[in-house]
KELUM-833961 format. One line per 4 residues: number of its first residue (from 1); their letters; for each residue x, y, z of C-alpha. Coordinates in pm, 1 decimal. Example, Ala and Ser with C-alpha at 12.3 -4.5 7.8 and 13.67 -1.06 7.14 Angstrom:
2
1	AS	1230.0,-450.0,780.0; 1367.0,-106.0,714.0
# end
This chain:
434
1	MGVG	9915.9,431.0,4607.4; 9812.7,87.9,4475.8; 9526.6,64.9,4724.4; 9392.5,406.2,4616.0
5	KNLG	9412.1,306.3,4252.7; 9232.0,-21.3,4319.8; 8958.2,159.5,4511.3; 8918.8,407.1,4224.4
9	DEKG	8901.4,126.3,3969.9; 8646.1,-57.4,4182.1; 8433.1,256.2,4215.4; 8446.4,311.5,3840.5
13	KKMK	8341.8,-47.9,3774.0; 8046.7,-14.5,4011.9; 7930.8,307.4,3843.7; 7960.9,145.7,3501.5
17	TKLN	7769.7,-160.2,3623.8; 7491.4,59.7,3762.7; 7469.4,250.0,3434.0; 7454.1,-72.0,3232.9
21	KFLT	7182.4,-208.4,3461.0; 6985.0,113.0,3425.7; 7012.7,106.5,3046.8; 6911.1,-259.0,3040.5
25	TIVL	6607.6,-172.2,3251.4; 6516.8,108.0,3010.9; 6539.3,-126.8,2713.6; 6334.1,-399.3,2883.6
29	CSML	6067.7,-154.3,2998.7; 6043.6,-15.7,2648.9; 6001.7,-364.7,2507.5; 5715.6,-419.9,2751.7
33	LVAL	5548.1,-102.7,2628.4; 5519.6,-223.0,2270.6; 5165.0,-332.4,2335.3; 5061.6,31.9,2365.1
37	PAIA	4874.4,191.0,2073.0; 5087.2,319.9,1789.7; 5259.3,653.2,1855.1; 5203.3,909.3,1582.9
41	AATE	5512.7,1061.4,1428.0; 5537.9,1440.0,1413.6; 5512.6,1648.1,1100.6; 5841.3,1738.9,932.5
45	DETL	5829.8,2100.1,1053.5; 5820.2,1981.8,1416.1; 6099.1,1726.7,1388.2; 6414.6,1755.5,1597.2
49	DIYG	6676.2,1616.9,1358.8; 6887.0,1420.7,1606.0; 6949.2,1051.7,1543.0; 6766.7,874.2,1823.1
53	NANE	6452.7,1085.6,1787.9; 6274.5,777.2,1658.9; 5919.1,912.8,1653.5; 6047.4,1229.7,1485.6
57	DDIL	5878.4,1477.6,1719.4; 6037.9,1787.3,1872.6; 6223.4,1620.7,2162.4; 6411.5,1301.8,2244.9
61	DMRD	6261.5,1109.2,2537.6; 6131.3,772.1,2661.2; 5869.3,764.2,2387.3; 6151.0,720.4,2137.2
65	LTFT	6263.5,405.0,2317.8; 5911.7,266.3,2298.3; 5880.2,362.0,1932.8; 6212.2,194.5,1849.3
69	ARMI	6111.2,-122.7,2033.7; 5793.2,-136.9,1827.2; 5999.5,-98.4,1509.1; 6225.7,-386.8,1609.0
73	LRLE	5914.6,-603.4,1655.2; 5777.7,-482.6,1318.9; 5484.9,-303.3,1483.6; 5587.8,35.4,1341.2
77	DETE	5743.3,145.1,1015.3; 6108.8,233.4,1052.7; 6209.1,599.7,1057.4; 6546.1,738.3,956.3
81	LADA	6614.3,899.6,1293.6; 6552.6,573.7,1482.4; 6901.0,466.1,1371.3; 7050.1,636.8,1676.6
85	NYDG	7402.0,501.3,1630.0; 7385.2,556.5,1252.5; 7496.0,207.8,1152.1; 7231.0,152.7,885.9
89	RISV	6993.7,-71.9,1081.8; 6746.1,-46.7,1368.4; 6840.5,-266.3,1664.4; 6862.5,-286.7,2043.0
93	ADMT	7194.8,-102.5,2011.2; 6996.7,202.0,1899.5; 6781.0,173.0,2210.1; 7095.4,174.4,2421.9
97	QIGL	7217.1,487.4,2242.6; 6879.5,656.7,2294.7; 6895.2,572.3,2664.8; 7243.6,722.2,2688.0
101	IILG	7128.0,1041.7,2514.1; 6835.3,1074.3,2755.1; 7080.0,1039.8,3045.4; 7330.4,1278.5,2887.6
105	RESK	7594.1,1002.0,2890.2; 7638.8,931.9,2518.4; 7991.3,929.6,2374.2; 7870.2,1073.2,2044.6
109	LILV	7566.3,1259.3,1914.6; 7465.6,1247.1,1548.7; 7249.5,1527.2,1412.4; 7148.7,1714.0,1099.2
113	DATD	7280.2,2069.8,1112.2; 7148.3,2389.5,951.1; 7314.0,2301.6,619.1; 7151.1,1954.4,612.8
117	RIVT	7488.1,1790.6,683.0; 7485.4,1480.7,902.2; 7738.3,1566.1,1173.4; 7884.5,1344.0,1445.1
121	VNKP	7977.0,1530.9,1763.4; 8208.4,1350.2,2003.2; 8106.5,1401.4,2365.0; 8161.7,1557.2,2607.5
125	VERL	8213.3,1896.0,2444.1; 8438.2,2103.7,2668.5; 8606.9,2353.9,2433.0; 8420.2,2567.7,2178.8
129	VVHH	8506.3,2824.9,1917.7; 8199.5,3021.8,1811.5; 8136.0,3231.7,1503.7; 7881.7,3515.7,1467.7
133	PSTV	7712.2,3721.8,1742.7; 7398.8,3505.9,1727.3; 7599.8,3195.1,1816.5; 7784.8,3368.0,2099.3
137	EAIK	7452.8,3477.0,2244.6; 7293.2,3133.7,2212.5; 7587.0,2977.4,2397.2; 7533.0,3218.4,2685.6
141	VVGA	7156.7,3161.4,2679.1; 7207.1,2788.2,2742.7; 7462.7,2855.7,3015.8; 7781.8,2729.6,2849.0
145	EDRV	7991.3,3044.8,2807.8; 8263.9,2904.6,3034.2; 8344.9,2645.8,2764.7; 8412.1,2900.7,2490.6
149	VGIC	8784.6,2943.4,2418.5; 8765.1,3174.5,2117.9; 8524.5,3400.7,1927.3; 8526.7,3516.5,1566.0
153	NPIN	8358.7,3856.3,1601.8; 8378.4,4156.0,1835.9; 8100.8,4137.5,2097.5; 7945.3,4372.2,2350.2
157	EILF	8135.8,4390.3,2679.6; 7821.9,4467.3,2881.0; 7639.9,4158.3,2757.5; 7946.3,3934.5,2746.8
161	PQMS	8200.2,4048.4,3007.1; 8370.4,3707.1,3011.8; 8368.3,3608.9,2644.3; 8462.0,3957.9,2520.7
165	ELPL	8811.2,3900.7,2663.7; 8870.5,3584.2,2460.0; 9096.6,3565.5,2151.5; 8940.1,3712.8,1836.2
169	LGTL	8969.1,3457.7,1556.6; 8798.7,3612.6,1254.6; 8541.5,3855.9,1118.7; 8167.8,3862.5,1050.2
173	GYDI	8212.6,3678.4,720.2; 8390.4,3346.1,685.8; 8731.9,3511.5,711.6; 8867.5,3288.3,988.9
177	YYEE	9217.7,3290.6,1139.4; 9261.4,2916.6,1102.3; 9607.2,2878.3,1254.9; 9489.8,3040.6,1576.5
181	VFEL	9177.4,2823.2,1582.0; 9387.5,2506.1,1556.6; 9619.2,2631.5,1831.6; 9322.6,2657.0,2070.3
185	DPDI	9232.1,2292.1,1998.3; 8851.9,2321.2,2032.8; 8625.1,2016.5,2030.1; 8382.6,2184.2,1790.5
189	FITP	8341.0,2503.1,1588.0; 7983.6,2638.4,1586.5; 7871.5,2878.2,1314.4; 7550.4,2983.0,1142.1
193	KLPI	7497.6,2913.6,773.6; 7520.6,3266.2,636.3; 7387.4,3364.1,289.3; 7741.1,3432.9,165.4
197	PGFD	8019.2,3212.4,20.7; 8274.5,3056.4,251.8; 8105.8,2783.1,455.2; 8231.3,2494.3,240.1
201	DLVA	8589.4,2622.3,264.9; 8549.0,2651.0,642.6; 8445.6,2286.2,670.2; 8718.4,2168.2,433.2
205	TLEP	8984.8,2351.4,634.4; 8879.6,2252.6,987.2; 8751.0,1898.8,948.3; 8823.5,1625.5,1038.8
209	EITV	9043.8,1766.8,1316.5; 8772.8,2005.6,1440.6; 8404.7,1923.4,1393.5; 8201.5,2204.7,1238.3
213	VALN	7835.5,2235.7,1341.0; 7608.7,2487.6,1166.3; 7319.8,2613.8,1379.5; 7115.6,2926.9,1307.6
217	FYEP	6995.7,3137.7,1599.5; 6842.9,3429.7,1409.8; 6548.7,3258.2,1237.4; 6208.4,3217.7,1405.2
221	ATMV	6124.3,2908.7,1198.0; 6414.7,2704.9,1339.0; 6495.3,2878.5,1667.2; 6349.6,2618.6,1903.5
225	ENIR	6498.7,2327.8,1708.7; 6847.4,2480.2,1705.2; 6845.3,2579.1,2073.3; 6735.8,2225.2,2154.7
229	KLRY	7012.9,2075.4,1939.4; 7260.5,2302.4,2115.8; 7148.3,2198.7,2461.7; 7177.0,1829.4,2362.5
233	ILNT	7528.7,1892.0,2230.6; 7631.9,2073.1,2549.3; 7414.3,1883.7,2802.6; 7249.3,2204.0,2926.7
237	EEDG	6890.1,2084.5,2940.9; 6760.6,2308.0,3220.9; 6885.2,2638.3,3077.9; 6798.8,2542.7,2720.4
241	EAFI	6441.8,2441.7,2798.4; 6390.5,2748.0,3020.7; 6475.9,2973.5,2726.9; 6252.2,2776.5,2490.2
245	AFYE	5960.0,2820.4,2731.3; 6026.2,3195.9,2752.3; 6067.8,3231.9,2376.2; 5756.4,3033.0,2288.6
249	GVIN	5554.6,3222.5,2548.0; 5636.6,3556.0,2382.7; 5610.9,3444.9,2019.3; 5296.0,3237.2,2065.8
253	GITE	5128.8,3525.2,2245.8; 5199.3,3752.7,1948.7; 5097.9,3502.2,1679.7; 4772.5,3431.8,1862.3
257	GTAG	4701.7,3803.9,1856.6; 4771.6,3844.0,1483.8; 4610.8,3517.3,1370.3; 4271.3,3675.3,1307.3
261	LSEA	4395.7,3973.9,1107.3; 4288.0,4006.7,746.0; 4544.0,4103.9,482.5; 4387.0,4450.2,469.2
265	EKPR	4451.7,4495.8,842.0; 4822.7,4421.9,809.4; 5052.9,4718.9,741.4; 5283.8,4703.4,440.3
269	VFLK	5637.0,4733.2,575.0; 5977.5,4813.9,428.9; 6269.4,4675.5,628.6; 6567.7,4905.6,578.5
273	IAGW	6873.1,4714.1,693.7; 7238.5,4808.4,727.5; 7393.2,4790.1,380.3; 7727.7,4882.2,227.6
277	TPEA	7671.8,5249.4,317.2; 7441.0,5429.4,562.8; 7232.4,5556.4,270.0; 7195.3,5217.6,99.4
281	LSTF	6838.4,5094.8,55.4; 6921.4,4736.2,146.4; 6662.0,4488.7,270.0; 6572.8,4126.4,339.5
285	TDTH	6313.4,3931.1,145.1; 6258.4,3704.0,446.3; 5908.0,3739.6,586.3; 5910.7,3542.2,913.0
289	QTEI	5968.8,3817.9,1167.3; 5740.1,4064.4,989.8; 5463.7,3805.2,954.0; 5478.0,3707.0,1321.0
293	AGGI	5434.0,4074.1,1414.2; 5134.7,4105.0,1181.1; 5292.3,4292.7,890.3; 5360.8,4238.6,519.8
297	NIAA	5716.8,4265.6,388.7; 5681.9,4455.6,60.7; 6015.5,4314.1,-61.4; 5914.6,3949.9,-12.2
301	DLPG	5885.2,3874.2,-384.1; 6202.2,4047.1,-500.1; 6466.5,3821.0,-659.3; 6773.0,3723.5,-460.2
305	SGFV	6895.1,3484.4,-192.5; 6735.9,3676.0,93.9; 6958.3,3983.2,106.4; 6893.0,4260.0,-147.9
309	PEID	7187.5,4504.5,-141.5; 7013.6,4795.4,-315.6; 6646.4,4869.8,-379.2; 6549.1,5098.7,-665.6
313	TEWL	6435.2,5432.3,-520.5; 6156.0,5477.1,-774.7; 6017.7,5132.2,-697.2; 6016.5,5209.5,-326.3
317	VEQN	5842.3,5544.4,-380.9; 5575.1,5366.5,-585.9; 5528.4,5105.7,-313.6; 5473.3,5382.1,-54.6
321	PDIV	5491.4,5151.4,251.6; 5273.5,5213.8,556.1; 5568.7,5160.6,790.0; 5946.7,5178.1,759.6
325	TAQI	6167.1,4998.9,1010.5; 6537.2,5083.6,1004.0; 6814.4,4866.4,1140.5; 7074.7,5089.9,1305.5
329	WEVY	7432.4,4966.4,1299.3; 7678.6,5121.8,1543.0; 7948.6,5149.1,1274.8; 7731.8,5389.8,1073.5
333	NPGA	7548.3,5556.3,1362.2; 7774.0,5557.0,1670.2; 7593.6,5660.9,1986.1; 7246.0,5619.8,1835.7
337	LGYE	7133.5,5293.6,1997.3; 7277.1,5039.0,2236.5; 7353.1,4942.0,2593.8; 7602.3,5227.3,2630.7
341	VDDN	7349.5,5491.3,2517.2; 7128.8,5678.7,2765.5; 7033.2,5979.9,2552.4; 6819.3,5963.0,2236.8
345	SVTE	6935.4,6287.1,2072.6; 7164.9,6102.4,1829.2; 6884.0,5854.6,1765.4; 6642.8,6132.3,1672.3
349	AARE	6899.5,6284.0,1435.0; 6948.3,5946.4,1264.8; 6571.9,5910.9,1225.8; 6542.9,6256.1,1070.4
353	EIMA	6813.1,6168.1,816.1; 6628.8,5851.3,714.4; 6294.1,6028.7,683.0; 6457.7,6291.2,459.5
357	MDAF	6578.1,6030.7,207.8; 6418.9,6056.8,-138.1; 6270.5,5709.0,-102.5; 6070.9,5807.3,206.9
361	AGGK	6024.9,6186.3,217.4; 5662.0,6268.2,144.6; 5560.1,5904.6,176.4; 5288.1,5767.5,399.3
365	AVEE	5526.5,5633.1,666.0; 5692.1,5973.0,713.4; 5365.8,6168.2,702.3; 5213.8,5947.7,972.5
369	GKVY	5530.6,5929.5,1183.3; 5567.3,5554.6,1134.4; 5941.4,5533.3,1079.9; 6093.7,5318.9,1353.5
373	LYED	6456.3,5251.3,1443.1; 6596.3,4948.2,1624.0; 6940.5,4825.7,1726.2; 7067.0,4580.8,1464.8
377	ELMI	7120.3,4287.2,1702.3; 6753.2,4293.4,1804.8; 6688.1,4111.3,1477.4; 7002.0,3903.0,1407.5
381	TPRF	7052.9,3727.3,1742.4; 6822.8,3535.0,1978.9; 6718.5,3882.1,2098.0; 6493.5,3896.7,1793.4
385	VVGI	6225.6,3780.2,2037.2; 6249.1,4136.2,2175.0; 6263.4,4290.0,1827.4; 5947.2,4109.8,1718.0
389	AYMA	5769.9,4234.5,2030.5; 5862.0,4591.8,1934.4; 5742.1,4533.0,1578.1; 5409.5,4394.4,1698.4
393	KWFH	5359.5,4697.1,1921.9; 5450.9,4938.5,1639.7; 5235.0,4761.5,1381.0; 4928.0,4707.6,1601.9
397	PTLF	4938.4,4936.5,1908.5; 4572.4,4881.8,1998.0; 4577.9,4504.9,1950.9; 4890.9,4477.9,2165.6
401	SELD	4812.8,4747.8,2419.1; 4915.9,4513.1,2702.3; 5238.0,4395.6,2536.1; 5549.8,4538.5,2704.1
405	PKAI	5862.6,4490.7,2487.3; 6086.7,4658.7,2744.6; 5972.9,4414.2,3014.7; 6042.0,4123.1,2777.3
409	HQEY	6387.2,4267.3,2709.8; 6454.8,4306.4,3082.5; 6354.5,3946.5,3152.1; 6583.6,3830.1,2872.8
413	LTDF	6881.2,4024.0,3010.1; 6824.1,3917.9,3370.1; 6735.9,3551.9,3321.6; 6933.6,3451.9,3012.7
417	MRID	7219.4,3701.2,2978.4; 7253.6,3691.8,3358.5; 7369.7,4052.4,3383.7; 7278.0,4331.9,3622.6
421	YDLS	7142.6,4591.6,3380.7; 6838.1,4810.3,3446.7; 6654.4,4915.9,3130.3; 6461.1,5178.8,3324.0
425	EHGV	6789.3,5363.8,3377.4; 7007.4,5278.0,3078.3; 6999.6,5196.9,2709.0; 6815.1,5299.4,2394.0
429	FAYP	6721.9,5011.6,2162.8; 6405.1,5108.6,1976.9; 6290.3,5455.0,1874.1; 6036.9,5593.7,1914.9
433	EP	5938.4,5368.7,2204.5; 5583.9,5240.6,2140.9
# end
């Protein structure tokens, strides 16, 4: 017994010694590289807000060690994120922390979350509670679903056969069952920052016992940054970077296609989203997804925090949009769209009801047959990469004649949801198919 323990201790000491030697080598090599030309820092929009990302680009790597070494020798101006251990000064200790992050061996990771809070995550992270369908999906995308111990929203059993069996700890808003969350003893609680009250109360209730990290996985502008933060938190580099490559390949291909369009060539679009009732003329003022697909959101300049619960019918009639896209929520339209649906008869009926609404009947979109339906989660989860592909095809069918949204969707399901689901045989998600 004593011999085994001694051997284990000796092995642990050797591993620690090797790690220390490796980190020392990294630091020394970086110091030797200070003679290299200055390394340009990235623009703010490209910055990955993790402490240790010294050159403030979109990834944390050996260049950050070099940049930090140059700062220590006063060859570069200091940056905020170079303070990797967040102790208020730039030193060799920060280089050690950067080396540990690169190796995935750090004991803590300090980052700026989606609410601009500076959050310290203790590593490793082995137990997660996740809030909102977009977060659940992102966790599966980066290959960490086996670490989730609780979810706060009902999720699709086909997409999430494992996580759908976990304890349900809340609702779509910030109505969280806190006692049950504490009983599960997670390392962190991951949630998006939703445009509704409740986030501050969530943080006040859970912290400091459970660290809250806000990351948004439904916004094109921050998608890559948040997936990358997530993969650093969970040490899932391979899966995280594979998804980023897929996502950027699709989105960049679409933006390159729409880059040369004049304003006159872009259709004016009304985004009808699921509101308080099926008939509600609710919408978003956000323009990112519509702009990427080459359209103009006619509600972009309306007042509000992003969500407009009810649009005036007369205003909408006057606007007479070229295209109407309608988000279909299963609660209001059961059997219309989804992974369990193989027949589009209910979908067609839902479309007819929308086209008959006073706001649209007789309008240009109805007359030209340009009223399109899509499953709600194609725009509020990482699957919005599929939703944008459908929008691009609807908005500009000639320009994107080679674009295949269904093939993009299939690749997403096979490679990142890791499920055996054949879109050629099952499912209705966008109607009419472009």
